[in-house]
C-alpha positions in Angstrom: 103.5 104.6 92.4 103.4 104.9 96.0 104.6 102.2 98.4 103.7 101.8 102.0 106.9 102.3 104.2 107.1 101.4 107.8 109.2 103.5 110.1 110.4 102.3 113.6 111.9 104.4 116.2 114.9 102.8 118.0 117.3 103.7 120.7 119.8 105.4 118.3 117.6 106.4 115.4 115.2 105.4 112.8 114.7 102.5 110.5 112.4 102.2 107.6 111.5 99.3 105.2 109.2 98.5 102.5 106.9 95.4 103.1 106.3 95.2 99.2 110.0 95.4 98.3 111.9 93.0 100.4 115.3 93.9 101.3 114.7 97.7 100.8 115.7 99.5 103.9 117.0 102.6 105.5 118.4 103.7 108.6 119.1 107.3 109.9 119.4 109.5 112.9 116.2 111.5 112.3 112.7 110.7 110.9 113.0 113.2 108.0 116.2 111.8 107.1 115.2 108.2 107.1 112.2 109.2 104.8 114.6 110.8 102.5 116.9 107.8 102.2 114.0 105.2 102.1 112.5 107.2 99.0 116.0 107.0 97.3 116.4 103.3 98.3 113.0 102.7 96.6 114.2 104.3 93.5 117.3 102.2 93.3 115.6 99.0 94.3 113.2 99.5 91.4 116.0 100.4 89.0 118.1 97.4 89.9 114.9 95.1 89.3 114.3 96.6 86.0 118.1 96.1 85.0 117.6 92.4 86.1 114.6 91.9 84.1 112.4 91.3 87.1 108.8 92.4 87.5 108.1 95.5 89.4 105.9 94.5 92.4 102.4 96.1 92.5 102.1 98.1 95.9 99.5 96.2 97.9 100.4 96.4 101.5 98.2 98.8 103.6 98.3 100.0 107.1 95.6 100.5 110.1 95.8 101.5 113.7 93.7 99.4 116.0 92.6 100.9 119.4 92.6 98.5 122.3 91.8 99.1 125.8 93.8 97.9 128.8 
């Protein structure tokens, strides 16, 4: 399965979250590190959902860039 991950750059590093998995987040100093951590977080999140007998959400979020002129 592939889940869309949103990565945001902040003043002190990077944050990432998965819109289809509320509460699944990661923070790190670098983009590469946050990608590694969010992948690990997704696996753990899904494993915990399975252990709790919860349904695994089907990925459905998509991302697009929209050009605007100012």
